[in-house]
Every structure is written in C-alpha cells, then in structure tokens.
C-alpha positions, 0 to 999 in steps of 0.5 A, spaced: 264 280 339 265 273 336 269 268 340 274 266 334 279 260 334 285 265 336 281 267 342 281 259 344 288 259 342 290 264 347 286 262 352 289 255 352 296 258 351 295 262 358 292 255 361 298 251 359 303 256 362 300 255 369 303 248 369 309 251 366 310 256 371 307 251 377 302 255 379 297 250 380 297 243 382 293 237 379 286 240 378 286 246 382 285 253 379 281 255 374 282 260 368 277 265 365 277 271 360 272 276 358 271 277 351 266 283 350 259 280 353 262 273 353 267 269 358 271 263 356 272 259 363 275 252 364 271 247 364 269 243 371 274 238 372 279 240 367 287 241 369 289 247 366 296 245 364 293 240 360 287 244 358 284 242 351 279 246 346 273 242 348 274 243 355 273 251 355 266 253 356 263 260 353 258 263 357 255 270 357 258 275 363 251 278 364 247 272 365 252 266 366 248 262 360 252 257 357 252 258 350 257 252 347 254 246 352 260 245 356 259 246 363 264 251 366 268 251 373 264 250 379 266 257 381 264 260 375 259 265 378 265 267 382 269 268 375 263 272 372 262 277 378 269 279 377 269 279 369 263 284 370 269 289 372 275 285 369 278 282 363 281 276 366 281 272 372 285 266 375 282 263 381 286 259 387 291 265 384 287 271 382 290 275 377 288 281 373 292 281 366 291 287 362 296 284 357 291 279 354 286 285 353 291 290 350 293 285 345 286 284 343 284 291 343 290 293 338 
C-alpha cells in the first residue's frame, strides 16, 4: 500500500488532537500508525500538537528501514514491535485505535 497525502493529513490531525485533548506535555509522546507494510512515526524531537508533514518518518514495519530520510522517534523500535500486531500506537499514552484503521479499509 502506498502512503498518500490523505494518510499524512489523518496522521497530522491525530497528532494535533493530542494537544487539544492535553494528552502530552512539551515534546513528550510519540505517535505511529501502520499502513500496510509501512509505518508513519513522529520524528525525533517533534511535538505532536505542532507536528508538520516534514516531521513524519516513513519506515518499513518489518525492518525499521527509513524510506523518506526523516529520523523517527527514539522509541521507534518499540513502536515497530507493537505495529507488527496493531495499527496504531501512541507512546507515553499507549492506545490501539481501530477507528483510523476502519476508515482506511472501507
């Protein structure tokens, strides 16, 4: 499956909601979302409430290979392990959200 602009927009919206809902403080917390064999992961040092498209790393779930040159969160290994079995992870506050996955598969 190819990563599209719509995927990026949905990921950014989810990241920004963490700030609106006060789920993170400062740069704490990272977000990841599995899309097929790839994962979107917030970049190291990024702040979810202010995340921009240039701060989203695209990695292969199986190997961790970075495919777009943007370094993921330092916890990316943790995220990738979870994403081998789940569609989304938010660390510091870990969740599994079928809503994004269901929207994608409809």
